[in-house]
C-alpha positions in Angstrom: 4.6 15.1 -9.1 5.5 12.9 -6.8 3.8 10.0 -8.0 3.6 6.4 -6.7 1.4 3.3 -7.5 -1.0 1.4 -5.2 -4.3 -0.6 -4.5 -6.7 1.4 -2.4 -8.0 -0.1 1.6 -11.8 -0.1 1.3 -13.6 1.8 3.9 -14.8 -1.2 6.2 -11.4 -3.1 5.8 -10.1 0.2 6.5 -11.7 1.2 9.4 -10.8 -2.5 11.1 -6.9 -2.0 10.4 -7.3 1.5 12.2 -9.4 -0.2 15.3 -5.7 -2.0 16.0 -3.5 1.0 15.9 -3.0 1.5 19.8 -2.9 4.6 21.6 0.7 6.0 21.5 1.5 5.0 17.8 0.8 8.5 16.2 -0.7 10.1 14.3 -3.8 7.7 12.2 -4.0 8.8 8.2 -6.9 9.4 7.2 -9.4 6.6 5.9 -9.7 7.8 2.2 -5.0 7.8 2.5 -5.1 3.8 3.2 -3.2 1.9 0.5 -0.8 -0.6 -0.3 2.1 0.6 -2.4 3.1 -1.4 -5.2 5.9 1.4 -6.4 7.2 4.6 -5.3 7.9 6.4 -8.7 9.4 10.0 -7.3 8.8 13.0 -9.3 7.8 12.6 -12.4 6.6 14.9 -15.6 2.8 14.5 -16.4 3.6 13.4 -19.7 5.4 10.4 -17.9 3.0 9.4 -16.5 0.6 9.3 -18.8 2.7 7.0 -21.4 3.4 4.9 -18.1 -1.0 4.5 -17.4 -0.9 3.2 -21.2 1.2 0.7 -20.6 -0.1 0.1 -17.6 -3.9 -0.3 -19.0 -1.7 -3.0 -21.3 -0.3 -4.9 -18.9 -3.4 -5.2 -16.3 -6.0 -5.5 -19.3 -6.3 -9.7 -18.3 -5.7 -9.4 -14.3 -7.9 -10.9 -12.1 -9.4 -9.3 -9.1 -7.0 -10.3 -6.3 -8.2 -11.2 -2.1 -5.5 -8.8 0.1 -4.9 -10.4 3.9 -3.5 -7.9 6.1 -2.1 -9.2 9.7 -1.1 -7.6 12.4 0.0 -3.7 13.1 3.5 -2.8 14.4 6.0 -0.8 13.7 7.0 -0.7 10.6 9.7 -1.8 9.0 11.3 -2.9 12.5 11.1 -1.8 15.6 12.3 1.9 16.3 10.4 3.2 13.1 7.9 6.1 13.0 5.4 4.1 10.9 2.6 1.9 12.5 1.9 -0.6 9.5 -0.4 -3.6 8.9 1.7 -6.4 6.8 0.2 -7.7 4.1 0.6 -11.4 3.4 3.1 -12.0 0.1 0.1 -13.5 -1.5 1.3 -15.7 -5.3 -1.4 -13.1 -6.6 0.2 -10.3 -5.1 3.4 -10.9 -5.4 2.3 -11.9 -10.0 1.0 -8.1 -9.8 3.9 -6.9 -8.4 6.4 -8.6 -10.8 3.7 -7.7 -13.2 3.7 -3.9 -12.8 7.5 -3.5 -12.3 8.3 -4.9 -15.9 7.4 -1.5 -17.8 8.7 0.7 -14.6 12.1 -0.9 -15.0 11.6 -0.4 -19.2 11.0 3.5 -18.5 14.4 3.7 -15.8 12.7 3.1 -13.1 14.4 1.5 -10.1 13.5 -0.6 -7.5 13.8 -0.4 -4.1 16.9 -1.9 -2.4 15.2 -3.4 0.2 12.6 -5.5 -1.8 8.9 -5.6 -1.2 7.9 -5.4 2.1 3.8 -5.5 1.2 2.1 -3.1 4.0 -0.4 -0.4 4.5 0.5 2.3 6.5 -1.6 3.6 9.6 0.1 5.8 11.8 3.0 7.7 11.4 4.7 8.9 15.2 6.7 11.9 16.6 9.2 9.2 17.8 10.5 6.1 17.0 8.0 3.5 17.7 9.1 -0.1 19.9 6.7 -2.4 21.5 6.6 -0.5 25.1 6.2 2.7 23.6 3.4 1.8 21.4 1.4 0.4 24.1 1.3 -2.9 21.7 -0.3 -6.1 23.6 -1.0 -9.2 21.7 -4.4 -8.7 21.3 -3.8 -5.5 19.2 -0.9 -7.6 16.5 -3.4 -10.8 16.1 -6.5 -9.8 17.0 -7.5 -7.1 14.3 -6.8 -8.2 10.5 -8.7 -7.1 7.0 -9.3 -9.0 4.7 -10.8 -7.9 1.2 -10.9 -8.1 -2.2 -8.6 -5.9 -5.0 -10.7 -4.8 -7.7 -8.2 -1.7 -9.1 -4.8 -0.4 -9.2 -4.6 3.4 -8.8 -1.4 5.8 -9.4 -1.6 8.3 -6.5 -0.4 11.6 -6.4 1.6 12.1 -3.4 0.8 15.6 -1.6 -0.8 16.8 1.5 -2.5 13.7 1.6 -3.0 11.1 -1.9 -4.8 11.6 -4.8 -6.2 9.4 -7.3 -4.8 10.3 -10.7 -5.6 7.4 -13.0 -7.5 4.1 -12.0 -7.4 0.8 -14.0 -10.1 -1.9 -13.1 -9.3 -5.3 -12.6 -10.7 -8.2 -15.0 -14.3 -8.9 -13.3 -14.0 -12.1 -12.2 -16.1 -15.0 -14.5 
């Protein structure tokens, strides 16, 4: 199965983010598909994902929930892309979770993306390359809508037509 590890976006935050997608940016993703990808795993056997989940359960047992702030939307990763995404501010907690997730992945032979971690939530996919002119981008769409929310779980998603959660690990409750 084709899969990845991500952080789900709550409905209310997702609605806020989708309202900021300008006309012309492309087809919006369904609210239930919004997530921040921590690691793309590619094609994996079910047995491999089961081993991975056991590793993740142990390393995530002491991780506290974290706050995530998604700034503005725009062509991602840069002008000329077909994606419209909200960039996440790379807080120390998010970066620590990312590094913690990658320790067992590297032990299992997964290679990190050479471009580095660019935390974001894809909101729309265009048929054409997006530029600020094509997406009718305005200062308001860039900075007016942002979302801030707490993340309480890490999810292993299966990617088919849409995304389906295969495994969830709740983060330790706040004390």
